[in-house]
PDB file of N, CA, C and O in Angstrom:
ATOM      1  N   LYS A   1       9.860 -41.157  24.436  1.00  0.00           N
ATOM      2  CA  LYS A   1      10.185 -41.673  23.119  1.00  0.00           C
ATOM      3  C   LYS A   1      11.634 -41.348  22.780  1.00  0.00           C
ATOM      4  O   LYS A   1      12.208 -40.383  23.284  1.00  0.00           O
ATOM      5  N   GLU A   2      12.200 -42.164  21.930  1.00  0.00           N
ATOM      6  CA  GLU A   2      13.562 -41.920  21.475  1.00  0.00           C
ATOM      7  C   GLU A   2      13.550 -40.978  20.280  1.00  0.00           C
ATOM      8  O   GLU A   2      12.589 -40.936  19.512  1.00  0.00           O
ATOM      9  N   ALA A   3      14.626 -40.229  20.136  1.00  0.00           N
ATOM     10  CA  ALA A   3      14.764 -39.341  18.978  1.00  0.00           C
ATOM     11  C   ALA A   3      14.920 -40.193  17.723  1.00  0.00           C
ATOM     12  O   ALA A   3      15.457 -41.300  17.769  1.00  0.00           O
ATOM     13  N   GLN A   4      14.449 -39.663  16.621  1.00  0.00           N
ATOM     14  CA  GLN A   4      14.534 -40.368  15.344  1.00  0.00           C
ATOM     15  C   GLN A   4      15.480 -39.607  14.433  1.00  0.00           C
ATOM     16  O   GLN A   4      15.368 -38.389  14.292  1.00  0.00           O
ATOM     17  N   ALA A   5      16.408 -40.316  13.817  1.00  0.00           N
ATOM     18  CA  ALA A   5      17.318 -39.685  12.855  1.00  0.00           C
ATOM     19  C   ALA A   5      16.559 -39.443  11.556  1.00  0.00           C
ATOM     20  O   ALA A   5      15.880 -40.338  11.051  1.00  0.00           O
ATOM     21  N   ILE A   6      16.675 -38.237  11.019  1.00  0.00           N
ATOM     22  CA  ILE A   6      15.993 -37.871   9.780  1.00  0.00           C
ATOM     23  C   ILE A   6      17.050 -37.509   8.755  1.00  0.00           C
ATOM     24  O   ILE A   6      17.862 -36.619   9.006  1.00  0.00           O
ATOM     25  N   PRO A   7      17.065 -38.183   7.587  1.00  0.00           N
ATOM     26  CA  PRO A   7      18.049 -37.825   6.560  1.00  0.00           C
ATOM     27  C   PRO A   7      17.777 -36.423   6.024  1.00  0.00           C
ATOM     28  O   PRO A   7      16.661 -36.121   5.602  1.00  0.00           O
ATOM     29  N   THR A   8      18.793 -35.572   6.040  1.00  0.00           N
ATOM     30  CA  THR A   8      18.598 -34.178   5.640  1.00  0.00           C
ATOM     31  C   THR A   8      18.889 -33.927   4.171  1.00  0.00           C
ATOM     32  O   THR A   8      18.860 -32.778   3.730  1.00  0.00           O
ATOM     33  N   GLY A   9      19.168 -34.967   3.405  1.00  0.00           N
ATOM     34  CA  GLY A   9      19.465 -34.784   1.994  1.00  0.00           C
ATOM     35  C   GLY A   9      18.248 -34.442   1.150  1.00  0.00           C
ATOM     36  O   GLY A   9      18.397 -33.889   0.060  1.00  0.00           O
ATOM     37  N   PHE A  10      17.046 -34.758   1.624  1.00  0.00           N
ATOM     38  CA  PHE A  10      15.831 -34.455   0.880  1.00  0.00           C
ATOM     39  C   PHE A  10      15.482 -32.975   1.064  1.00  0.00           C
ATOM     40  O   PHE A  10      15.496 -32.477   2.190  1.00  0.00           O
ATOM     41  N   PRO A  11      15.166 -32.259  -0.035  1.00  0.00           N
ATOM     42  CA  PRO A  11      14.846 -30.828   0.087  1.00  0.00           C
ATOM     43  C   PRO A  11      13.726 -30.526   1.068  1.00  0.00           C
ATOM     44  O   PRO A  11      13.824 -29.558   1.823  1.00  0.00           O
ATOM     45  N   VAL A  12      12.659 -31.330   1.083  1.00  0.00           N
ATOM     46  CA  VAL A  12      11.548 -31.041   1.986  1.00  0.00           C
ATOM     47  C   VAL A  12      11.996 -31.152   3.442  1.00  0.00           C
ATOM     48  O   VAL A  12      11.557 -30.370   4.284  1.00  0.00           O
ATOM     49  N   VAL A  13      12.853 -32.101   3.740  1.00  0.00           N
ATOM     50  CA  VAL A  13      13.360 -32.263   5.102  1.00  0.00           C
ATOM     51  C   VAL A  13      14.260 -31.094   5.460  1.00  0.00           C
ATOM     52  O   VAL A  13      14.145 -30.530   6.548  1.00  0.00           O
ATOM     53  N   ARG A  14      15.145 -30.732   4.561  1.00  0.00           N
ATOM     54  CA  ARG A  14      16.063 -29.615   4.800  1.00  0.00           C
ATOM     55  C   ARG A  14      15.290 -28.318   5.050  1.00  0.00           C
ATOM     56  O   ARG A  14      15.622 -27.569   5.969  1.00  0.00           O
ATOM     57  N   ASP A  15      14.263 -28.046   4.242  1.00  0.00           N
ATOM     58  CA  ASP A  15      13.458 -26.824   4.409  1.00  0.00           C
ATOM     59  C   ASP A  15      12.683 -26.844   5.723  1.00  0.00           C
ATOM     60  O   ASP A  15      12.592 -25.830   6.415  1.00  0.00           O
ATOM     61  N   PHE A  16      12.121 -28.017   6.063  1.00  0.00           N
ATOM     62  CA  PHE A  16      11.365 -28.148   7.307  1.00  0.00           C
ATOM     63  C   PHE A  16      12.274 -27.913   8.514  1.00  0.00           C
ATOM     64  O   PHE A  16      11.924 -27.162   9.425  1.00  0.00           O
ATOM     65  N   LEU A  17      13.432 -28.554   8.516  1.00  0.00           N
ATOM     66  CA  LEU A  17      14.357 -28.405   9.645  1.00  0.00           C
ATOM     67  C   LEU A  17      14.884 -26.981   9.761  1.00  0.00           C
ATOM     68  O   LEU A  17      15.026 -26.463  10.868  1.00  0.00           O
ATOM     69  N   ALA A  18      15.176 -26.346   8.631  1.00  0.00           N
ATOM     70  CA  ALA A  18      15.659 -24.961   8.668  1.00  0.00           C
ATOM     71  C   ALA A  18      14.620 -24.041   9.278  1.00  0.00           C
ATOM     72  O   ALA A  18      14.955 -23.194  10.107  1.00  0.00           O
ATOM     73  N   ALA A  19      13.353 -24.194   8.880  1.00  0.00           N
ATOM     74  CA  ALA A  19      12.286 -23.358   9.439  1.00  0.00           C
ATOM     75  C   ALA A  19      12.099 -23.645  10.921  1.00  0.00           C
ATOM     76  O   ALA A  19      11.937 -22.721  11.718  1.00  0.00           O
ATOM     77  N   ALA A  20      12.122 -24.919  11.293  1.00  0.00           N
ATOM     78  CA  ALA A  20      11.937 -25.285  12.704  1.00  0.00           C
ATOM     79  C   ALA A  20      13.072 -24.742  13.569  1.00  0.00           C
ATOM     80  O   ALA A  20      12.823 -24.251  14.670  1.00  0.00           O
ATOM     81  N   LEU A  21      14.301 -24.821  13.094  1.00  0.00           N
ATOM     82  CA  LEU A  21      15.436 -24.340  13.877  1.00  0.00           C
ATOM     83  C   LEU A  21      15.454 -22.824  14.004  1.00  0.00           C
ATOM     84  O   LEU A  21      16.014 -22.287  14.960  1.00  0.00           O
ATOM     85  N   ARG A  22      14.848 -22.133  13.054  1.00  0.00           N
ATOM     86  CA  ARG A  22      14.727 -20.667  13.160  1.00  0.00           C
ATOM     87  C   ARG A  22      13.514 -20.293  14.006  1.00  0.00           C
ATOM     88  O   ARG A  22      13.192 -19.115  14.160  1.00  0.00           O
ATOM     89  N   LEU A  23      12.841 -21.312  14.554  1.00  0.00           N
ATOM     90  CA  LEU A  23      11.593 -21.124  15.317  1.00  0.00           C
ATOM     91  C   LEU A  23      10.540 -20.419  14.475  1.00  0.00           C
ATOM     92  O   LEU A  23       9.695 -19.694  15.001  1.00  0.00           O
ATOM     93  N   ASP A  24      10.596 -20.637  13.165  1.00  0.00           N
ATOM     94  CA  ASP A  24       9.607 -20.105  12.236  1.00  0.00           C
ATOM     95  C   ASP A  24       8.533 -21.177  12.085  1.00  0.00           C
ATOM     96  O   ASP A  24       8.418 -21.823  11.044  1.00  0.00           O
ATOM     97  N   ALA A  25       7.755 -21.350  13.142  1.00  0.00           N
ATOM     98  CA  ALA A  25       6.824 -22.467  13.228  1.00  0.00           C
ATOM     99  C   ALA A  25       5.812 -22.487  12.095  1.00  0.00           C
ATOM    100  O   ALA A  25       5.473 -23.561  11.597  1.00  0.00           O
ATOM    101  N   LEU A  26       5.323 -21.331  11.676  1.00  0.00           N
ATOM    102  CA  LEU A  26       4.311 -21.312  10.619  1.00  0.00           C
ATOM    103  C   LEU A  26       4.874 -21.793   9.292  1.00  0.00           C
ATOM    104  O   LEU A  26       4.160 -22.437   8.523  1.00  0.00           O
ATOM    105  N   ARG A  27       6.136 -21.496   9.004  1.00  0.00           N
ATOM    106  CA  ARG A  27       6.734 -21.974   7.751  1.00  0.00           C
ATOM    107  C   ARG A  27       7.083 -23.448   7.817  1.00  0.00           C
ATOM    108  O   ARG A  27       7.303 -24.077   6.782  1.00  0.00           O
ATOM    109  N   ALA A  28       7.139 -24.012   9.022  1.00  0.00           N
ATOM    110  CA  ALA A  28       7.438 -25.430   9.169  1.00  0.00           C
ATOM    111  C   ALA A  28       6.188 -26.289   8.955  1.00  0.00           C
ATOM    112  O   ALA A  28       6.271 -27.517   8.960  1.00  0.00           O
ATOM    113  N   LEU A  29       5.034 -25.648   8.768  1.00  0.00           N
ATOM    114  CA  LEU A  29       3.785 -26.382   8.583  1.00  0.00           C
ATOM    115  C   LEU A  29       3.344 -26.389   7.127  1.00  0.00           C
ATOM    116  O   LEU A  29       3.742 -25.536   6.334  1.00  0.00           O
ATOM    117  N   GLU A  30       2.519 -27.363   6.797  1.00  0.00           N
ATOM    118  CA  GLU A  30       1.947 -27.481   5.449  1.00  0.00           C
ATOM    119  C   GLU A  30       1.026 -26.284   5.214  1.00  0.00           C
ATOM    120  O   GLU A  30       0.048 -26.123   5.945  1.00  0.00           O
ATOM    121  N   PRO A  31       1.307 -25.433   4.213  1.00  0.00           N
ATOM    122  CA  PRO A  31       0.520 -24.208   4.015  1.00  0.00           C
ATOM    123  C   PRO A  31      -0.985 -24.454   3.888  1.00  0.00           C
ATOM    124  O   PRO A  31      -1.773 -23.679   4.430  1.00  0.00           O
ATOM    125  N   GLY A  32      -1.396 -25.492   3.198  1.00  0.00           N
ATOM    126  CA  GLY A  32      -2.818 -25.745   3.008  1.00  0.00           C
ATOM    127  C   GLY A  32      -3.546 -26.213   4.259  1.00  0.00           C
ATOM    128  O   GLY A  32      -4.776 -26.267   4.282  1.00  0.00           O
ATOM    129  N   SER A  33      -2.790 -26.552   5.298  1.00  0.00           N
ATOM    130  CA  SER A  33      -3.427 -27.062   6.517  1.00  0.00           C
ATOM    131  C   SER A  33      -3.616 -25.989   7.584  1.00  0.00           C
ATOM    132  O   SER A  33      -4.272 -26.249   8.593  1.00  0.00           O
ATOM    133  N   LEU A  34      -3.063 -24.793   7.395  1.00  0.00           N
ATOM    134  CA  LEU A  34      -3.137 -23.745   8.419  1.00  0.00           C
ATOM    135  C   LEU A  34      -4.551 -23.196   8.559  1.00  0.00           C
ATOM    136  O   LEU A  34      -5.217 -22.895   7.568  1.00  0.00           O
ATOM    137  N   ARG A  35      -5.000 -23.070   9.814  1.00  0.00           N
ATOM    138  CA  ARG A  35      -6.318 -22.503  10.105  1.00  0.00           C
ATOM    139  C   ARG A  35      -6.211 -21.599  11.323  1.00  0.00           C
ATOM    140  O   ARG A  35      -5.571 -21.951  12.314  1.00  0.00           O
ATOM    141  N   LEU A  36      -6.834 -20.449  11.244  1.00  0.00           N
ATOM    142  CA  LEU A  36      -6.970 -19.575  12.403  1.00  0.00           C
ATOM    143  C   LEU A  36      -8.205 -20.068  13.145  1.00  0.00           C
ATOM    144  O   LEU A  36      -9.320 -19.976  12.631  1.00  0.00           O
ATOM    145  N   THR A  37      -8.008 -20.596  14.364  1.00  0.00           N
ATOM    146  CA  THR A  37      -9.124 -21.223  15.068  1.00  0.00           C
ATOM    147  C   THR A  37      -9.670 -20.381  16.208  1.00  0.00           C
ATOM    148  O   THR A  37     -10.655 -20.769  16.836  1.00  0.00           O
ATOM    149  N   GLY A  38      -9.056 -19.240  16.491  1.00  0.00           N
ATOM    150  CA  GLY A  38      -9.575 -18.394  17.555  1.00  0.00           C
ATOM    151  C   GLY A  38      -8.507 -17.507  18.160  1.00  0.00           C
ATOM    152  O   GLY A  38      -7.447 -17.291  17.574  1.00  0.00           O
ATOM    153  N   THR A  39      -8.806 -17.003  19.337  1.00  0.00           N
ATOM    154  CA  THR A  39      -7.854 -16.176  20.074  1.00  0.00           C
ATOM    155  C   THR A  39      -7.794 -16.680  21.515  1.00  0.00           C
ATOM    156  O   THR A  39      -8.705 -17.354  21.994  1.00  0.00           O
ATOM    157  N   ALA A  40      -6.701 -16.337  22.191  1.00  0.00           N
ATOM    158  CA  ALA A  40      -6.524 -16.727  23.591  1.00  0.00           C
ATOM    159  C   ALA A  40      -5.470 -15.811  24.200  1.00  0.00           C
ATOM    160  O   ALA A  40      -4.714 -15.148  23.489  1.00  0.00           O
ATOM    161  N   VAL A  41      -5.435 -15.789  25.511  1.00  0.00           N
ATOM    162  CA  VAL A  41      -4.414 -15.022  26.224  1.00  0.00           C
ATOM    163  C   VAL A  41      -3.378 -16.006  26.758  1.00  0.00           C
ATOM    164  O   VAL A  41      -3.719 -16.962  27.454  1.00  0.00           O
ATOM    165  N   VAL A  42      -2.102 -15.763  26.426  1.00  0.00           N
ATOM    166  CA  VAL A  42      -1.001 -16.593  26.898  1.00  0.00           C
ATOM    167  C   VAL A  42      -0.014 -15.682  27.625  1.00  0.00           C
ATOM    168  O   VAL A  42       0.541 -14.757  27.033  1.00  0.00           O
ATOM    169  N   ASP A  43       0.193 -15.946  28.883  1.00  0.00           N
ATOM    170  CA  ASP A  43       1.105 -15.143  29.700  1.00  0.00           C
ATOM    171  C   ASP A  43       0.809 -13.648  29.570  1.00  0.00           C
ATOM    172  O   ASP A  43       1.723 -12.830  29.469  1.00  0.00           O
ATOM    173  N   GLY A  44      -0.463 -13.312  29.574  1.00  0.00           N
ATOM    174  CA  GLY A  44      -0.876 -11.912  29.518  1.00  0.00           C
ATOM    175  C   GLY A  44      -0.885 -11.301  28.125  1.00  0.00           C
ATOM    176  O   GLY A  44      -1.215 -10.124  27.978  1.00  0.00           O
ATOM    177  N   GLU A  45      -0.532 -12.068  27.100  1.00  0.00           N
ATOM    178  CA  GLU A  45      -0.490 -11.569  25.713  1.00  0.00           C
ATOM    179  C   GLU A  45      -1.694 -12.083  24.941  1.00  0.00           C
ATOM    180  O   GLU A  45      -1.970 -13.282  24.965  1.00  0.00           O
ATOM    181  N   GLU A  46      -2.423 -11.194  24.251  1.00  0.00           N
ATOM    182  CA  GLU A  46      -3.505 -11.589  23.346  1.00  0.00           C
ATOM    183  C   GLU A  46      -2.864 -12.287  22.151  1.00  0.00           C
ATOM    184  O   GLU A  46      -1.955 -11.747  21.520  1.00  0.00           O
ATOM    185  N   CYS A  47      -3.344 -13.490  21.848  1.00  0.00           N
ATOM    186  CA  CYS A  47      -2.755 -14.289  20.771  1.00  0.00           C
ATOM    187  C   CYS A  47      -3.812 -14.810  19.807  1.00  0.00           C
ATOM    188  O   CYS A  47      -4.967 -15.020  20.176  1.00  0.00           O
ATOM    189  N   TRP A  48      -3.391 -15.012  18.570  1.00  0.00           N
ATOM    190  CA  TRP A  48      -4.184 -15.778  17.617  1.00  0.00           C
ATOM    191  C   TRP A  48      -3.832 -17.240  17.843  1.00  0.00           C
ATOM    192  O   TRP A  48      -2.681 -17.558  18.141  1.00  0.00           O
ATOM    193  N   VAL A  49      -4.799 -18.127  17.706  1.00  0.00           N
ATOM    194  CA  VAL A  49      -4.550 -19.558  17.808  1.00  0.00           C
ATOM    195  C   VAL A  49      -4.593 -20.121  16.388  1.00  0.00           C
ATOM    196  O   VAL A  49      -5.616 -20.054  15.706  1.00  0.00           O
ATOM    197  N   ILE A  50      -3.468 -20.674  15.965  1.00  0.00           N
ATOM    198  CA  ILE A  50      -3.333 -21.190  14.599  1.00  0.00           C
ATOM    199  C   ILE A  50      -3.014 -22.677  14.684  1.00  0.00           C
ATOM    200  O   ILE A  50      -2.138 -23.090  15.443  1.00  0.00           O
ATOM    201  N   GLU A  51      -3.732 -23.480  13.899  1.00  0.00           N
ATOM    202  CA  GLU A  51      -3.506 -24.920  13.878  1.00  0.00           C
ATOM    203  C   GLU A  51      -3.086 -25.353  12.479  1.00  0.00           C
ATOM    204  O   GLU A  51      -3.456 -24.728  11.486  1.00  0.00           O
ATOM    205  N   GLY A  52      -2.316 -26.422  12.415  1.00  0.00           N
ATOM    206  CA  GLY A  52      -1.889 -26.951  11.132  1.00  0.00           C
ATOM    207  C   GLY A  52      -1.127 -28.252  11.310  1.00  0.00           C
ATOM    208  O   GLY A  52      -0.896 -28.706  12.430  1.00  0.00           O
ATOM    209  N   ASN A  53      -0.740 -28.846  10.187  1.00  0.00           N
ATOM    210  CA  ASN A  53      -0.026 -30.120  10.180  1.00  0.00           C
ATOM    211  C   ASN A  53       1.377 -29.952   9.628  1.00  0.00           C
ATOM    212  O   ASN A  53       1.638 -29.069   8.810  1.00  0.00           O
ATOM    213  N   SER A  54       2.275 -30.812  10.087  1.00  0.00           N
ATOM    214  CA  SER A  54       3.612 -30.837   9.501  1.00  0.00           C
ATOM    215  C   SER A  54       3.491 -31.308   8.049  1.00  0.00           C
ATOM    216  O   SER A  54       2.492 -31.928   7.686  1.00  0.00           O
ATOM    217  N   PRO A  55       4.494 -31.022   7.215  1.00  0.00           N
ATOM    218  CA  PRO A  55       4.400 -31.385   5.795  1.00  0.00           C
ATOM    219  C   PRO A  55       4.223 -32.883   5.563  1.00  0.00           C
ATOM    220  O   PRO A  55       4.959 -33.700   6.117  1.00  0.00           O
ATOM    221  N   GLY A  56       3.243 -33.230   4.741  1.00  0.00           N
ATOM    222  CA  GLY A  56       2.987 -34.624   4.411  1.00  0.00           C
ATOM    223  C   GLY A  56       4.139 -35.278   3.673  1.00  0.00           C
ATOM    224  O   GLY A  56       4.301 -36.496   3.740  1.00  0.00           O
ATOM    225  N   ASP A  57       4.950 -34.484   2.963  1.00  0.00           N
ATOM    226  CA  ASP A  57       6.090 -35.034   2.228  1.00  0.00           C
ATOM    227  C   ASP A  57       7.120 -35.670   3.148  1.00  0.00           C
ATOM    228  O   ASP A  57       7.939 -36.469   2.694  1.00  0.00           O
ATOM    229  N   LEU A  58       7.093 -35.331   4.435  1.00  0.00           N
ATOM    230  CA  LEU A  58       8.050 -35.923   5.366  1.00  0.00           C
ATOM    231  C   LEU A  58       7.808 -37.416   5.569  1.00  0.00           C
ATOM    232  O   LEU A  58       8.686 -38.133   6.049  1.00  0.00           O
ATOM    233  N   ARG A  59       6.604 -37.884   5.198  1.00  0.00           N
ATOM    234  CA  ARG A  59       6.307 -39.317   5.331  1.00  0.00           C
ATOM    235  C   ARG A  59       7.259 -40.171   4.516  1.00  0.00           C
ATOM    236  O   ARG A  59       7.547 -41.307   4.891  1.00  0.00           O
ATOM    237  N   MET A  60       7.757 -39.635   3.394  1.00  0.00           N
ATOM    238  CA  MET A  60       8.632 -40.440   2.534  1.00  0.00           C
ATOM    239  C   MET A  60       9.943 -40.791   3.219  1.00  0.00           C
ATOM    240  O   MET A  60      10.649 -41.692   2.765  1.00  0.00           O
ATOM    241  N   VAL A  61      10.283 -40.103   4.297  1.00  0.00           N
ATOM    242  CA  VAL A  61      11.498 -40.439   5.040  1.00  0.00           C
ATOM    243  C   VAL A  61      11.155 -40.994   6.423  1.00  0.00           C
ATOM    244  O   VAL A  61      12.005 -41.035   7.312  1.00  0.00           O
ATOM    245  N   GLY A  62       9.891 -41.422   6.596  1.00  0.00           N
ATOM    246  CA  GLY A  62       9.493 -42.083   7.823  1.00  0.00           C
ATOM    247  C   GLY A  62       9.057 -41.189   8.963  1.00  0.00           C
ATOM    248  O   GLY A  62       8.944 -41.654  10.097  1.00  0.00           O
ATOM    249  N   VAL A  63       8.807 -39.909   8.690  1.00  0.00           N
ATOM    250  CA  VAL A  63       8.374 -38.985   9.738  1.00  0.00           C
ATOM    251  C   VAL A  63       6.860 -38.824   9.636  1.00  0.00           C
ATOM    252  O   VAL A  63       6.359 -38.382   8.602  1.00  0.00           O
ATOM    253  N   PRO A  64       6.123 -39.173  10.690  1.00  0.00           N
ATOM    254  CA  PRO A  64       4.667 -39.056  10.616  1.00  0.00           C
ATOM    255  C   PRO A  64       4.211 -37.601  10.636  1.00  0.00           C
ATOM    256  O   PRO A  64       4.882 -36.729  11.187  1.00  0.00           O
ATOM    257  N   VAL A  65       3.068 -37.363  10.030  1.00  0.00           N
ATOM    258  CA  VAL A  65       2.458 -36.032  10.062  1.00  0.00           C
ATOM    259  C   VAL A  65       1.919 -35.808  11.472  1.00  0.00           C
ATOM    260  O   VAL A  65       1.255 -36.679  12.034  1.00  0.00           O
ATOM    261  N   VAL A  66       2.206 -34.638  12.039  1.00  0.00           N
ATOM    262  CA  VAL A  66       1.675 -34.298  13.360  1.00  0.00           C
ATOM    263  C   VAL A  66       0.868 -33.010  13.260  1.00  0.00           C
ATOM    264  O   VAL A  66       1.139 -32.148  12.425  1.00  0.00           O
ATOM    265  N   HIS A  67      -0.125 -32.903  14.128  1.00  0.00           N
ATOM    266  CA  HIS A  67      -0.964 -31.711  14.202  1.00  0.00           C
ATOM    267  C   HIS A  67      -0.374 -30.782  15.255  1.00  0.00           C
ATOM    268  O   HIS A  67      -0.098 -31.212  16.375  1.00  0.00           O
ATOM    269  N   MET A  68      -0.179 -29.519  14.909  1.00  0.00           N
ATOM    270  CA  MET A  68       0.414 -28.563  15.837  1.00  0.00           C
ATOM    271  C   MET A  68      -0.552 -27.416  16.086  1.00  0.00           C
ATOM    272  O   MET A  68      -1.361 -27.066  15.226  1.00  0.00           O
ATOM    273  N   ILE A  69      -0.454 -26.839  17.275  1.00  0.00           N
ATOM    274  CA  ILE A  69      -1.202 -25.632  17.615  1.00  0.00           C
ATOM    275  C   ILE A  69      -0.173 -24.580  18.025  1.00  0.00           C
ATOM    276  O   ILE A  69       0.721 -24.848  18.827  1.00  0.00           O
ATOM    277  N   ILE A  70      -0.315 -23.377  17.462  1.00  0.00           N
ATOM    278  CA  ILE A  70       0.636 -22.299  17.733  1.00  0.00           C
ATOM    279  C   ILE A  70      -0.143 -21.070  18.182  1.00  0.00           C
ATOM    280  O   ILE A  70      -1.106 -20.663  17.531  1.00  0.00           O
ATOM    281  N   TRP A  71       0.276 -20.485  19.292  1.00  0.00           N
ATOM    282  CA  TRP A  71      -0.311 -19.254  19.801  1.00  0.00           C
ATOM    283  C   TRP A  71       0.636 -18.125  19.421  1.00  0.00           C
ATOM    284  O   TRP A  71       1.765 -18.072  19.908  1.00  0.00           O
ATOM    285  N   VAL A  72       0.183 -17.220  18.554  1.00  0.00           N
ATOM    286  CA  VAL A  72       1.015 -16.141  18.019  1.00  0.00           C
ATOM    287  C   VAL A  72       0.523 -14.812  18.586  1.00  0.00           C
ATOM    288  O   VAL A  72      -0.654 -14.477  18.456  1.00  0.00           O
ATOM    289  N   ALA A  73       1.425 -14.054  19.215  1.00  0.00           N
ATOM    290  CA  ALA A  73       1.056 -12.783  19.833  1.00  0.00           C
ATOM    291  C   ALA A  73       0.603 -11.782  18.779  1.00  0.00           C
ATOM    292  O   ALA A  73       1.260 -11.594  17.755  1.00  0.00           O
ATOM    293  N   LYS A  74      -0.530 -11.144  19.049  1.00  0.00           N
ATOM    294  CA  LYS A  74      -1.037 -10.117  18.131  1.00  0.00           C
ATOM    295  C   LYS A  74      -0.102  -8.910  18.115  1.00  0.00           C
ATOM    296  O   LYS A  74       0.020  -8.229  17.096  1.00  0.00           O
ATOM    297  N   LYS A  75       0.549  -8.649  19.226  1.00  0.00           N
ATOM    298  CA  LYS A  75       1.396  -7.471  19.371  1.00  0.00           C
ATOM    299  C   LYS A  75       2.611  -7.498  18.447  1.00  0.00           C
ATOM    300  O   LYS A  75       2.923  -6.498  17.801  1.00  0.00           O
ATOM    301  N   ASP A  76       3.296  -8.637  18.384  1.00  0.00           N
ATOM    302  CA  ASP A  76       4.556  -8.674  17.624  1.00  0.00           C
ATOM    303  C   ASP A  76       4.679  -9.840  16.647  1.00  0.00           C
ATOM    304  O   ASP A  76       5.686  -9.954  15.947  1.00  0.00           O
ATOM    305  N   GLY A  77       3.656 -10.720  16.589  1.00  0.00           N
ATOM    306  CA  GLY A  77       3.689 -11.829  15.635  1.00  0.00           C
ATOM    307  C   GLY A  77       4.600 -12.979  16.012  1.00  0.00           C
ATOM    308  O   GLY A  77       4.835 -13.871  15.197  1.00  0.00           O
ATOM    309  N   LEU A  78       5.119 -12.976  17.230  1.00  0.00           N
ATOM    310  CA  LEU A  78       6.020 -14.041  17.662  1.00  0.00           C
ATOM    311  C   LEU A  78       5.239 -15.146  18.371  1.00  0.00           C
ATOM    312  O   LEU A  78       4.283 -14.866  19.095  1.00  0.00           O
ATOM    313  N   PRO A  79       5.646 -16.404  18.161  1.00  0.00           N
ATOM    314  CA  PRO A  79       4.972 -17.504  18.856  1.00  0.00           C
ATOM    315  C   PRO A  79       5.173 -17.389  20.363  1.00  0.00           C
ATOM    316  O   PRO A  79       6.283 -17.143  20.834  1.00  0.00           O
ATOM    317  N   ARG A  80       4.089 -17.568  21.111  1.00  0.00           N
ATOM    318  CA  ARG A  80       4.175 -17.547  22.579  1.00  0.00           C
ATOM    319  C   ARG A  80       4.102 -18.955  23.146  1.00  0.00           C
ATOM    320  O   ARG A  80       4.599 -19.219  24.241  1.00  0.00           O
ATOM    321  N   ARG A  81       3.474 -19.865  22.390  1.00  0.00           N
ATOM    322  CA  ARG A  81       3.376 -21.261  22.822  1.00  0.00           C
ATOM    323  C   ARG A  81       3.216 -22.110  21.563  1.00  0.00           C
ATOM    324  O   ARG A  81       2.557 -21.705  20.605  1.00  0.00           O
ATOM    325  N   ILE A  82       3.829 -23.293  21.581  1.00  0.00           N
ATOM    326  CA  ILE A  82       3.699 -24.244  20.476  1.00  0.00           C
ATOM    327  C   ILE A  82       3.391 -25.590  21.087  1.00  0.00           C
ATOM    328  O   ILE A  82       4.113 -26.054  21.969  1.00  0.00           O
ATOM    329  N   SER A  83       2.318 -26.226  20.624  1.00  0.00           N
ATOM    330  CA  SER A  83       1.924 -27.541  21.100  1.00  0.00           C
ATOM    331  C   SER A  83       2.170 -28.565  19.997  1.00  0.00           C
ATOM    332  O   SER A  83       1.583 -28.496  18.917  1.00  0.00           O
ATOM    333  N   ILE A  84       3.054 -29.519  20.297  1.00  0.00           N
ATOM    334  CA  ILE A  84       3.353 -30.599  19.360  1.00  0.00           C
ATOM    335  C   ILE A  84       3.094 -31.893  20.104  1.00  0.00           C
ATOM    336  O   ILE A  84       3.684 -32.115  21.162  1.00  0.00           O
ATOM    337  N   PRO A  85       2.217 -32.769  19.578  1.00  0.00           N
ATOM    338  CA  PRO A  85       1.933 -34.002  20.311  1.00  0.00           C
ATOM    339  C   PRO A  85       3.168 -34.887  20.420  1.00  0.00           C
ATOM    340  O   PRO A  85       4.058 -34.853  19.570  1.00  0.00           O
ATOM    341  N   LYS A  86       3.197 -35.670  21.476  1.00  0.00           N
ATOM    342  CA  LYS A  86       4.332 -36.585  21.703  1.00  0.00           C
ATOM    343  C   LYS A  86       4.133 -37.863  20.954  1.00  0.00           C
ATOM    344  O   LYS A  86       4.979 -38.755  21.019  1.00  0.00           O
TER     345      LYS A  86
END
């Protein structure tokens, strides 16, 4: 797929991009959509599996809502894997 230009003048877009660029994946998701769905081991690290959706407000600038899965290490709280559909 080709990259899509997103206007950054909208506050919701600016906040989403800032969180994503800081690799703060949980803050880049819609708070009401976050769910702890289980645990798993990723590269030898025990992780929580957290699922959620990108902010619905991004639709106003043509960005579809996507469902993401994030594996967060129990040891240090850092993401070990992030799944974003293509």
